[in-house]
N, C-alpha and C positions, 0 to 999 in steps of 0.2 A: 503495500500497502503507500503509496506516495509520502504522503504524512505522517509517516514511523524517520525517514530523514532527519522533518525536523522537529519531532519529538525528544532526538539524542542530541540537541544540543544545549551546552550548557551556557549561562550570562554567564560574557566575560565584559565591563569596561574597556570602550576602545576595541575589542574583537571581532574582527573582519578574517581569521581563516578558523576555516569550520571543522570542529562542532562550538570551537567556541566564539562564540554573535553575542554580544551588545543584540538591545530593538532592531537596529539602524541596520546593524550586521545579520539579523536578518529577514530583512527585509531587502537588500539586498542580494542574497542568497536566491532568497523565492524569487526574487526577478528575473535572475543568474538563471535559474535549472528550472522553472517553470515559464518560464517567459520569453527566456534570449535578448533581456536586457540588462544590457552594465551599467549601472544605476554610480553615481558617484562615494567615494569610501567616506570623507567627512571624518578624516580624524583626527585632524589637524583643528575642530570646530566641535563645536558643542551641537543638539540637536536645535536646537535653536535656532545658528547661524546655518548649520546645514535647509533651512525644512524655507530659510527666506532666498538663504542662492540659491537654489530647489524652484521660488518662484522666480523668484530674478528672470533664470534663465528658462523659465516658461513650461519646464520638465514635469510640474504636474501640474490641469487645473482641478480647483475644485465645484466635487458634484454634495448634491445631496443626498441622504440617506435614505429616501427614497429610492434612487439614481445607484444605489450608487452595487458592486457588483464583483464576486473573486474575482482576488485579485489587489483592489481596490487598496491605496493603504489610510489607517484612521491616524488621525495626531491626536494625540492629548493634551488640553492646553489650560491648565492652571493658572491663575490670575493675568490670564492674557499671554502667558507664557508654556512655551510644546517642552513637555518635561519626557514620555514617550511616542515610540510609533507600537502597530500592527499593522497585517494580515488584514483581510478579509475575506471572512469563508464562508457572508450565507446567512441565514439565518440568523440575522443576528450574535455569528458569529466570529469570532477573532483566534488567530494564531503568533500569539506575543510569549517574548523573554521577556524577564525581571529578575532582577536582583536575586541571587543563588540559585537561583532555582532553573530547571530544565526547559526549553520553550511547552507550549502546553497552548488545548485550544481552550476557551472561557467564554464568557459568552459576553457580548458590551460592558452591557449596563455594570456588570463586576466593577468597572474601575463607580465608582461613583465619586459624584461631590466632587466632579471634573471634566470641560465642554471635553465634546472631540465632533472634529469636522471629518469628511468624508473626502480622497484626491485621485485622481485618477492615472494615470501618465499622460499627459496629450502625446506621444507618439508610441502610441500602445502598436504595433501594426493589426 
C-alpha cells in the first residue's frame, strides 16, 4: 500500500532525507514520489519564510476547503503565522508528522484552535 511508505517517516527538525523528515520534508517527499513534482526544500528558511517564498513565485494557489483534493497542501496558522503543513488525503483527513512522532493520518479537525488553508500546486500536470 502506498501509504506505508509515509508511515515510516520519523519527524526530524529540518529533515529532508527519507525517512527523517519534518512536515515540509514530508510534503516534498509526497510531491516527488506521488506527483513527480520537485519542490524547493527551504532548509535555510522557517516554514513561514518558505511559505511566503512559494506564494511569491506562484508555486501554490489557495483553494477553498470544499475544492480541496487529495495532494493539496494544508497550511496551519496560529496568530497569522504558519507553523505546520500537511498533505490533504480527502474525506477530512491529512498526512503529517510532528515533533517526536512518526508520520500519521489524522482528521484535520484534530488541529484545534488554529486556522487552516488549502493550497494546490499551480503547475500540476
